[in-house]
N, CA, C and O atoms as a Maestro MAE file, in Angstrom:
{
 s_m_m2io_version
 :::
 2.0.0
}

f_m_ct {
 s_m_title
 :::
 protein
 m_atom[212] {
  # First column is atom index #
  i_m_mmod_type
  r_m_x_coord
  r_m_y_coord
  r_m_z_coord
  i_m_residue_number
  s_m_chain_name
  s_m_pdb_residue_name
  s_m_pdb_atom_name
  i_m_atomic_number
  :::
  1 25 -16.830 -49.487 10.656 1 A "MET " " N  " 7
  2 3 -16.408 -48.911 11.912 1 A "MET " " CA " 6
  3 2 -15.077 -48.164 11.766 1 A "MET " " C  " 6
  4 15 -14.868 -47.150 12.432 1 A "MET " " O  " 8
  5 25 -14.200 -48.638 10.927 2 A "THR " " N  " 7
  6 3 -12.928 -47.940 10.742 2 A "THR " " CA " 6
  7 2 -13.147 -46.597 10.067 2 A "THR " " C  " 6
  8 15 -12.378 -45.664 10.299 2 A "THR " " O  " 8
  9 25 -14.176 -46.476 9.237 3 A "GLY " " N  " 7
  10 3 -14.486 -45.195 8.604 3 A "GLY " " CA " 6
  11 2 -14.929 -44.170 9.626 3 A "GLY " " C  " 6
  12 15 -14.576 -42.997 9.509 3 A "GLY " " O  " 8
  13 25 -15.690 -44.577 10.621 4 A "ALA " " N  " 7
  14 3 -16.147 -43.667 11.667 4 A "ALA " " CA " 6
  15 2 -14.985 -43.200 12.521 4 A "ALA " " C  " 6
  16 15 -14.957 -42.041 12.937 4 A "ALA " " O  " 8
  17 25 -14.030 -44.070 12.791 5 A "VAL " " N  " 7
  18 3 -12.857 -43.686 13.576 5 A "VAL " " CA " 6
  19 2 -12.007 -42.698 12.791 5 A "VAL " " C  " 6
  20 15 -11.485 -41.746 13.372 5 A "VAL " " O  " 8
  21 25 -11.855 -42.900 11.492 6 A "ALA " " N  " 7
  22 3 -11.079 -41.991 10.656 6 A "ALA " " CA " 6
  23 2 -11.737 -40.618 10.589 6 A "ALA " " C  " 6
  24 15 -11.044 -39.602 10.620 6 A "ALA " " O  " 8
  25 25 -13.053 -40.572 10.499 7 A "LEU " " N  " 7
  26 3 -13.756 -39.284 10.464 7 A "LEU " " CA " 6
  27 2 -13.630 -38.559 11.800 7 A "LEU " " C  " 6
  28 15 -13.455 -37.341 11.826 7 A "LEU " " O  " 8
  29 25 -13.718 -39.282 12.891 8 A "ALA " " N  " 7
  30 3 -13.625 -38.662 14.207 8 A "ALA " " CA " 6
  31 2 -12.217 -38.122 14.455 8 A "ALA " " C  " 6
  32 15 -12.069 -37.060 15.059 8 A "ALA " " O  " 8
  33 25 -11.203 -38.816 14.011 9 A "ALA " " N  " 7
  34 3 -9.831 -38.393 14.257 9 A "ALA " " CA " 6
  35 2 -9.408 -37.263 13.312 9 A "ALA " " C  " 6
  36 15 -8.620 -36.406 13.712 9 A "ALA " " O  " 8
  37 25 -9.903 -37.237 12.081 10 A "GLY " " N  " 7
  38 3 -9.434 -36.266 11.100 10 A "GLY " " CA " 6
  39 2 -10.346 -35.084 10.916 10 A "GLY " " C  " 6
  40 15 -10.067 -34.255 10.050 10 A "GLY " " O  " 8
  41 25 -11.420 -34.946 11.670 11 A "GLY " " N  " 7
  42 3 -12.373 -33.876 11.454 11 A "GLY " " CA " 6
  43 2 -12.162 -32.659 12.312 11 A "GLY " " C  " 6
  44 15 -13.024 -31.780 12.318 11 A "GLY " " O  " 8
  45 25 -11.057 -32.550 13.045 12 A "CYS " " N  " 7
  46 3 -10.849 -31.427 13.960 12 A "CYS " " CA " 6
  47 2 -9.684 -30.569 13.464 12 A "CYS " " C  " 6
  48 15 -8.617 -31.097 13.151 12 A "CYS " " O  " 8
  49 25 -9.876 -29.270 13.393 13 A "VAL " " N  " 7
  50 3 -8.830 -28.337 12.985 13 A "VAL " " CA " 6
  51 2 -8.670 -27.316 14.090 13 A "VAL " " C  " 6
  52 15 -9.638 -26.676 14.498 13 A "VAL " " O  " 8
  53 25 -7.441 -27.163 14.577 14 A "ASN " " N  " 7
  54 3 -7.158 -26.174 15.626 14 A "ASN " " CA " 6
  55 2 -6.433 -24.981 15.019 14 A "ASN " " C  " 6
  56 15 -5.474 -25.151 14.267 14 A "ASN " " O  " 8
  57 25 -6.894 -23.762 15.350 15 A "VAL " " N  " 7
  58 3 -6.253 -22.535 14.907 15 A "VAL " " CA " 6
  59 2 -5.944 -21.728 16.149 15 A "VAL " " C  " 6
  60 15 -6.837 -21.453 16.951 15 A "VAL " " O  " 8
  61 25 -4.682 -21.343 16.317 16 A "SER " " N  " 7
  62 3 -4.315 -20.561 17.499 16 A "SER " " CA " 6
  63 2 -3.448 -19.377 17.067 16 A "SER " " C  " 6
  64 15 -2.749 -19.430 16.055 16 A "SER " " O  " 8
  65 25 -3.514 -18.318 17.857 17 A "ALA " " N  " 7
  66 3 -2.735 -17.114 17.567 17 A "ALA " " CA " 6
  67 2 -1.272 -17.355 17.930 17 A "ALA " " C  " 6
  68 15 -0.989 -18.112 18.859 17 A "ALA " " O  " 8
  69 25 -0.334 -16.725 17.214 18 A "PRO " " N  " 7
  70 3 1.082 -16.901 17.552 18 A "PRO " " CA " 6
  71 2 1.416 -16.215 18.872 18 A "PRO " " C  " 6
  72 15 0.734 -15.277 19.284 18 A "PRO " " O  " 8
  73 25 2.479 -16.694 19.534 19 A "ASP " " N  " 7
  74 3 2.901 -16.106 20.812 19 A "ASP " " CA " 6
  75 2 3.507 -14.723 20.623 19 A "ASP " " C  " 6
  76 15 3.328 -13.845 21.467 19 A "ASP " " O  " 8
  77 25 4.225 -14.525 19.518 20 A "LYS " " N  " 7
  78 3 4.881 -13.248 19.251 20 A "LYS " " CA " 6
  79 2 4.037 -12.446 18.262 20 A "LYS " " C  " 6
  80 15 3.329 -13.032 17.443 20 A "LYS " " O  " 8
  81 25 4.102 -11.102 18.326 21 A "PRO " " N  " 7
  82 3 3.349 -10.295 17.363 21 A "PRO " " CA " 6
  83 2 3.912 -10.456 15.947 21 A "PRO " " C  " 6
  84 15 5.095 -10.739 15.760 21 A "PRO " " O  " 8
  85 25 3.061 -10.274 14.991 22 A "ILE " " N  " 7
  86 3 3.458 -10.344 13.588 22 A "ILE " " CA " 6
  87 2 4.067 -8.998 13.203 22 A "ILE " " C  " 6
  88 15 3.446 -7.955 13.411 22 A "ILE " " O  " 8
  89 25 5.268 -9.013 12.648 23 A "VAL " " N  " 7
  90 3 5.971 -7.793 12.260 23 A "VAL " " CA " 6
  91 2 6.081 -7.772 10.741 23 A "VAL " " C  " 6
  92 15 6.540 -8.735 10.126 23 A "VAL " " O  " 8
  93 25 5.654 -6.665 10.146 24 A "ILE " " N  " 7
  94 3 5.743 -6.499 8.698 24 A "ILE " " CA " 6
  95 2 6.622 -5.282 8.431 24 A "ILE " " C  " 6
  96 15 6.278 -4.163 8.812 24 A "ILE " " O  " 8
  97 25 7.744 -5.505 7.782 25 A "ASN " " N  " 7
  98 3 8.661 -4.416 7.430 25 A "ASN " " CA " 6
  99 2 8.406 -4.017 5.986 25 A "ASN " " C  " 6
  100 15 8.511 -4.839 5.076 25 A "ASN " " O  " 8
  101 25 8.072 -2.754 5.786 26 A "LEU " " N  " 7
  102 3 7.820 -2.245 4.437 26 A "LEU " " CA " 6
  103 2 8.873 -1.195 4.105 26 A "LEU " " C  " 6
  104 15 9.056 -0.226 4.841 26 A "LEU " " O  " 8
  105 25 9.543 -1.396 3.015 27 A "ASN " " N  " 7
  106 3 10.495 -0.421 2.515 27 A "ASN " " CA " 6
  107 2 9.848 0.247 1.312 27 A "ASN " " C  " 6
  108 15 9.784 -0.345 0.234 27 A "ASN " " O  " 8
  109 25 9.370 1.466 1.483 28 A "ILE " " N  " 7
  110 3 8.643 2.149 0.420 28 A "ILE " " CA " 6
  111 2 9.406 3.417 0.040 28 A "ILE " " C  " 6
  112 15 9.752 4.237 0.890 28 A "ILE " " O  " 8
  113 25 9.652 3.550 -1.238 29 A "ASN " " N  " 7
  114 3 10.322 4.732 -1.753 29 A "ASN " " CA " 6
  115 2 9.395 5.355 -2.792 29 A "ASN " " C  " 6
  116 15 9.116 4.756 -3.830 29 A "ASN " " O  " 8
  117 25 8.930 6.549 -2.502 30 A "ILE " " N  " 7
  118 3 8.012 7.234 -3.409 30 A "ILE " " CA " 6
  119 2 8.750 8.429 -4.015 30 A "ILE " " C  " 6
  120 15 9.238 9.307 -3.304 30 A "ILE " " O  " 8
  121 25 8.815 8.438 -5.306 31 A "THR " " N  " 7
  122 3 9.466 9.531 -6.020 31 A "THR " " CA " 6
  123 2 8.433 10.197 -6.913 31 A "THR " " C  " 6
  124 15 7.730 9.537 -7.678 31 A "THR " " O  " 8
  125 25 8.357 11.492 -6.804 32 A "GLN " " N  " 7
  126 3 7.398 12.232 -7.614 32 A "GLN " " CA " 6
  127 2 8.168 13.250 -8.442 32 A "GLN " " C  " 6
  128 15 9.027 13.973 -7.938 32 A "GLN " " O  " 8
  129 25 7.844 13.283 -9.691 33 A "GLU " " N  " 7
  130 3 8.485 14.247 -10.583 33 A "GLU " " CA " 6
  131 2 7.391 15.045 -11.273 33 A "GLU " " C  " 6
  132 15 6.473 14.483 -11.869 33 A "GLU " " O  " 8
  133 25 7.504 16.349 -11.183 34 A "VAL " " N  " 7
  134 3 6.517 17.221 -11.798 34 A "VAL " " CA " 6
  135 2 7.206 17.964 -12.940 34 A "VAL " " C  " 6
  136 15 8.205 18.656 -12.744 34 A "VAL " " O  " 8
  137 25 6.655 17.804 -14.116 35 A "VAL " " N  " 7
  138 3 7.204 18.468 -15.302 35 A "VAL " " CA " 6
  139 2 6.123 19.411 -15.826 35 A "VAL " " C  " 6
  140 15 4.978 19.007 -16.026 35 A "VAL " " O  " 8
  141 25 6.495 20.653 -16.042 36 A "TYR " " N  " 7
  142 3 5.519 21.609 -16.564 36 A "TYR " " CA " 6
  143 2 6.176 22.454 -17.653 36 A "TYR " " C  " 6
  144 15 7.383 22.699 -17.648 36 A "TYR " " O  " 8
  145 25 5.344 22.879 -18.569 37 A "ARG " " N  " 7
  146 3 5.788 23.781 -19.634 37 A "ARG " " CA " 6
  147 2 4.801 24.943 -19.682 37 A "ARG " " C  " 6
  148 15 3.588 24.754 -19.587 37 A "ARG " " O  " 8
  149 25 5.336 26.127 -19.829 38 A "LEU " " N  " 7
  150 3 4.484 27.306 -19.904 38 A "LEU " " CA " 6
  151 2 4.591 27.930 -21.288 38 A "LEU " " C  " 6
  152 15 5.657 27.970 -21.903 38 A "LEU " " O  " 8
  153 25 3.470 28.402 -21.739 39 A "ASP " " N  " 7
  154 3 3.439 29.183 -22.978 39 A "ASP " " CA " 6
  155 2 4.210 30.479 -22.736 39 A "ASP " " C  " 6
  156 15 4.225 30.988 -21.615 39 A "ASP " " O  " 8
  157 25 4.830 31.002 -23.743 40 A "GLY " " N  " 7
  158 3 5.626 32.223 -23.608 40 A "GLY " " CA " 6
  159 2 4.836 33.381 -23.027 40 A "GLY " " C  " 6
  160 15 5.344 34.109 -22.173 40 A "GLY " " O  " 8
  161 25 3.596 33.564 -23.477 41 A "GLU " " N  " 7
  162 3 2.770 34.657 -22.952 41 A "GLU " " CA " 6
  163 2 2.426 34.423 -21.495 41 A "GLU " " C  " 6
  164 15 2.434 35.359 -20.696 41 A "GLU " " O  " 8
  165 25 2.123 33.183 -21.139 42 A "ALA " " N  " 7
  166 3 1.778 32.866 -19.748 42 A "ALA " " CA " 6
  167 2 2.988 33.097 -18.843 42 A "ALA " " C  " 6
  168 15 2.846 33.627 -17.741 42 A "ALA " " O  " 8
  169 25 4.164 32.705 -19.299 43 A "LYS " " N  " 7
  170 3 5.377 32.900 -18.509 43 A "LYS " " CA " 6
  171 2 5.625 34.386 -18.282 43 A "LYS " " C  " 6
  172 15 5.949 34.795 -17.166 43 A "LYS " " O  " 8
  173 25 5.479 35.188 -19.311 44 A "THR " " N  " 7
  174 3 5.665 36.635 -19.183 44 A "THR " " CA " 6
  175 2 4.629 37.229 -18.239 44 A "THR " " C  " 6
  176 15 4.952 38.083 -17.413 44 A "THR " " O  " 8
  177 25 3.388 36.779 -18.361 45 A "LEU " " N  " 7
  178 3 2.317 37.282 -17.486 45 A "LEU " " CA " 6
  179 2 2.621 36.973 -16.025 45 A "LEU " " C  " 6
  180 15 2.432 37.829 -15.161 45 A "LEU " " O  " 8
  181 25 3.087 35.771 -15.742 46 A "ILE " " N  " 7
  182 3 3.393 35.387 -14.360 46 A "ILE " " CA " 6
  183 2 4.600 36.180 -13.842 46 A "ILE " " C  " 6
  184 15 4.610 36.614 -12.690 46 A "ILE " " O  " 8
  185 25 5.608 36.365 -14.686 47 A "GLN " " N  " 7
  186 3 6.788 37.144 -14.247 47 A "GLN " " CA " 6
  187 2 6.429 38.591 -13.995 47 A "GLN " " C  " 6
  188 15 6.966 39.209 -13.075 47 A "GLN " " O  " 8
  189 25 5.525 39.148 -14.801 48 A "ASP " " N  " 7
  190 3 5.128 40.548 -14.631 48 A "ASP " " CA " 6
  191 2 4.175 40.735 -13.453 48 A "ASP " " C  " 6
  192 15 4.126 41.819 -12.872 48 A "ASP " " O  " 8
  193 25 3.420 39.702 -13.093 49 A "ASN " " N  " 7
  194 3 2.429 39.781 -12.011 49 A "ASN " " CA " 6
  195 2 2.603 38.615 -11.044 49 A "ASN " " C  " 6
  196 15 1.767 37.712 -11.029 49 A "ASN " " O  " 8
  197 25 3.661 38.607 -10.238 50 A "PRO " " N  " 7
  198 3 3.922 37.453 -9.374 50 A "PRO " " CA " 6
  199 2 2.855 37.230 -8.294 50 A "PRO " " C  " 6
  200 15 2.784 36.140 -7.726 50 A "PRO " " O  " 8
  201 25 2.044 38.215 -8.007 51 A "GLY " " N  " 7
  202 3 1.039 38.078 -6.973 51 A "GLY " " CA " 6
  203 2 -0.273 37.459 -7.428 51 A "GLY " " C  " 6
  204 15 -1.195 37.322 -6.624 51 A "GLY " " O  " 8
  205 25 -0.380 37.081 -8.697 52 A "ILE " " N  " 7
  206 3 -1.678 36.557 -9.172 52 A "ILE " " CA " 6
  207 2 -1.943 35.129 -8.678 52 A "ILE " " C  " 6
  208 15 -3.082 34.663 -8.716 52 A "ILE " " O  " 8
  209 25 -0.906 34.439 -8.218 53 A "PHE " " N  " 7
  210 3 -1.129 33.085 -7.696 53 A "PHE " " CA " 6
  211 2 -0.977 33.086 -6.227 53 A "PHE " " C  " 6
  212 15 -1.125 32.043 -5.591 53 A "PHE " " O  " 8
  :::
 }
 m_bond[211] {
  # First column is bond index #
  i_m_from
  i_m_to
  i_m_order
  :::
  1 1 2 1
  2 2 3 1
  3 3 4 2
  4 3 5 1
  5 5 6 1
  6 6 7 1
  7 7 8 2
  8 7 9 1
  9 9 10 1
  10 10 11 1
  11 11 12 2
  12 11 13 1
  13 13 14 1
  14 14 15 1
  15 15 16 2
  16 15 17 1
  17 17 18 1
  18 18 19 1
  19 19 20 2
  20 19 21 1
  21 21 22 1
  22 22 23 1
  23 23 24 2
  24 23 25 1
  25 25 26 1
  26 26 27 1
  27 27 28 2
  28 27 29 1
  29 29 30 1
  30 30 31 1
  31 31 32 2
  32 31 33 1
  33 33 34 1
  34 34 35 1
  35 35 36 2
  36 35 37 1
  37 37 38 1
  38 38 39 1
  39 39 40 2
  40 39 41 1
  41 41 42 1
  42 42 43 1
  43 43 44 2
  44 43 45 1
  45 45 46 1
  46 46 47 1
  47 47 48 2
  48 47 49 1
  49 49 50 1
  50 50 51 1
  51 51 52 2
  52 51 53 1
  53 53 54 1
  54 54 55 1
  55 55 56 2
  56 55 57 1
  57 57 58 1
  58 58 59 1
  59 59 60 2
  60 59 61 1
  61 61 62 1
  62 62 63 1
  63 63 64 2
  64 63 65 1
  65 65 66 1
  66 66 67 1
  67 67 68 2
  68 67 69 1
  69 69 70 1
  70 70 71 1
  71 71 72 2
  72 71 73 1
  73 73 74 1
  74 74 75 1
  75 75 76 2
  76 75 77 1
  77 77 78 1
  78 78 79 1
  79 79 80 2
  80 79 81 1
  81 81 82 1
  82 82 83 1
  83 83 84 2
  84 83 85 1
  85 85 86 1
  86 86 87 1
  87 87 88 2
  88 87 89 1
  89 89 90 1
  90 90 91 1
  91 91 92 2
  92 91 93 1
  93 93 94 1
  94 94 95 1
  95 95 96 2
  96 95 97 1
  97 97 98 1
  98 98 99 1
  99 99 100 2
  100 99 101 1
  101 101 102 1
  102 102 103 1
  103 103 104 2
  104 103 105 1
  105 105 106 1
  106 106 107 1
  107 107 108 2
  108 107 109 1
  109 109 110 1
  110 110 111 1
  111 111 112 2
  112 111 113 1
  113 113 114 1
  114 114 115 1
  115 115 116 2
  116 115 117 1
  117 117 118 1
  118 118 119 1
  119 119 120 2
  120 119 121 1
  121 121 122 1
  122 122 123 1
  123 123 124 2
  124 123 125 1
  125 125 126 1
  126 126 127 1
  127 127 128 2
  128 127 129 1
  129 129 130 1
  130 130 131 1
  131 131 132 2
  132 131 133 1
  133 133 134 1
  134 134 135 1
  135 135 136 2
  136 135 137 1
  137 137 138 1
  138 138 139 1
  139 139 140 2
  140 139 141 1
  141 141 142 1
  142 142 143 1
  143 143 144 2
  144 143 145 1
  145 145 146 1
  146 146 147 1
  147 147 148 2
  148 147 149 1
  149 149 150 1
  150 150 151 1
  151 151 152 2
  152 151 153 1
  153 153 154 1
  154 154 155 1
  155 155 156 2
  156 155 157 1
  157 157 158 1
  158 158 159 1
  159 159 160 2
  160 159 161 1
  161 161 162 1
  162 162 163 1
  163 163 164 2
  164 163 165 1
  165 165 166 1
  166 166 167 1
  167 167 168 2
  168 167 169 1
  169 169 170 1
  170 170 171 1
  171 171 172 2
  172 171 173 1
  173 173 174 1
  174 174 175 1
  175 175 176 2
  176 175 177 1
  177 177 178 1
  178 178 179 1
  179 179 180 2
  180 179 181 1
  181 181 182 1
  182 182 183 1
  183 183 184 2
  184 183 185 1
  185 185 186 1
  186 186 187 1
  187 187 188 2
  188 187 189 1
  189 189 190 1
  190 190 191 1
  191 191 192 2
  192 191 193 1
  193 193 194 1
  194 194 195 1
  195 195 196 2
  196 195 197 1
  197 197 198 1
  198 198 199 1
  199 199 200 2
  200 199 201 1
  201 201 202 1
  202 202 203 1
  203 203 204 2
  204 203 205 1
  205 205 206 1
  206 206 207 1
  207 207 208 2
  208 207 209 1
  209 209 210 1
  210 210 211 1
  211 211 212 2
  :::
 }
}
């Protein structure tokens, strides 16, 4: 009989929502670096024809 009382008392789990909203602060820093190298002929072609791009 004591086993049945223990099961009845310990078998209930209550889950409730908090009263205040959950706040998540994210500090995100995104740094992008673009490195490019041009062939000498390509660089000259682009300088001579700036409208091709």
